[in-house]
N, C-alpha and C positions, 0 to 999 in steps of 0.2 A: 827145267833149269836153263833152257836156252836163252830166254829173254834177258836175264842179267848178263850173260856172256856176250850176246850180240849187242846189247846196249853199250857195254864196255868197248867193244870193237868199233862201234859207231863213234863213240866219244874220241877214241884214239885217232880214227881217220879224220874226223872233223878238226882235231887239234893240228894234225899234220897238213891237212888240205882244207883250210877254212872256207874256200870258195866253192867246194864241191856241193852240188845239190843233193837232196835226199835220194833222188833217182840214181845219181851217179854213185853215191855211197852204197846203195843196195846192189847196183850192178857190180861194183868191185868186190863186194862180199860174195855174191853168188858166183861170179865167173872165176874166182880164185879158190873156191871151195873144192875139196877133194873127196872122192869116194873111198879113199883109203885113210886109215888112221895113222898116228905117228909111228906105228910098228909095221906099216905097209900091209895091214890086214883090211879086208873089206869092212866098211862100217855097217852095222846092223842096229836095229832098235830091238832091244830085248823083248821077246814075246810077240813081236809084230811079224806079219807075213814077209816073205822074201822081197827085198828091194823097197821096203817102206822105211826110208832113212832120211827123208826131208831133203834139204838143199845140199847136204854134204857136210864134211868136217871143215870148219872154218879155219882159215890160215891168215891171221892178221898181218903177218909180215909180208905175205904176197899181196894182200889187199892194199897195202900202202903204195905199192908201185906195180899195178896190174898190167900195164902195157896197153890195155884196151878198155875204153869206157863206153858204156851205153847210156848216154844222157837223154833226157826227155824234157820237154817243156809242157806247160799247161795246155797249150794248143794241141799237143799230141794226145793228151788224155781226152780232151773235148772231141777230137776227131774219132778217137777210139770208141767213145760212148755213142756218138752219132752212128758210126758204122755198125754198132751192135744193136741199133734200133731204138735207143732211148730218145724220147721226145723232148728235145731241148730247143730253146729259142735260137741258139747259134747254129743249129743243124740246117744247112742248105744242100748238103750232099750226103746222102745216106749210103753211098757206095761201100761195099765191103772190101774193095781193092786196098783201102788204107790198112786193113788188118794184116795183109800180106807184107806190107812194107814197114810195119811198126818196128821201131828200133829196140829190139829185145834180144837177149841171148837165145831165145827159142823162136820158132817160126810157127805162125798160125795161118792156115789156109782154109778159110770157111767155104763151104759149098763147093768143094772140088768136084768138077764134072768132066774135066779134060786135063791133059797134061799141062804142067806149068813149070817153067824154069825160074828159080828164085836165086838171087845172088845177094851177097852182103858186101 
């Protein structure tokens, strides 16, 4: 039942912020989701193993004014696919360094062989 709910939240966000990109809307929904429900209880998926709860409990009111946005452009996706090894005509640099700096609310460090300091 999450698809209709998230679709409604996306429509709300697009109405309030018509210039936000799909990547920005996804970012706002994900970064404002909570691991607690409206009763301050940990969210769980009935019958699922511990911590299998998806992206969290969506909070549309917080998503309207998140304070932090992770926007991405088409070129970011192109560079991501090149770094992952996809054979594309636009790929002139297949360095995995881009994956470390990809603007997401999570951090990916491929092939970690030594210490690395990452900042956002």
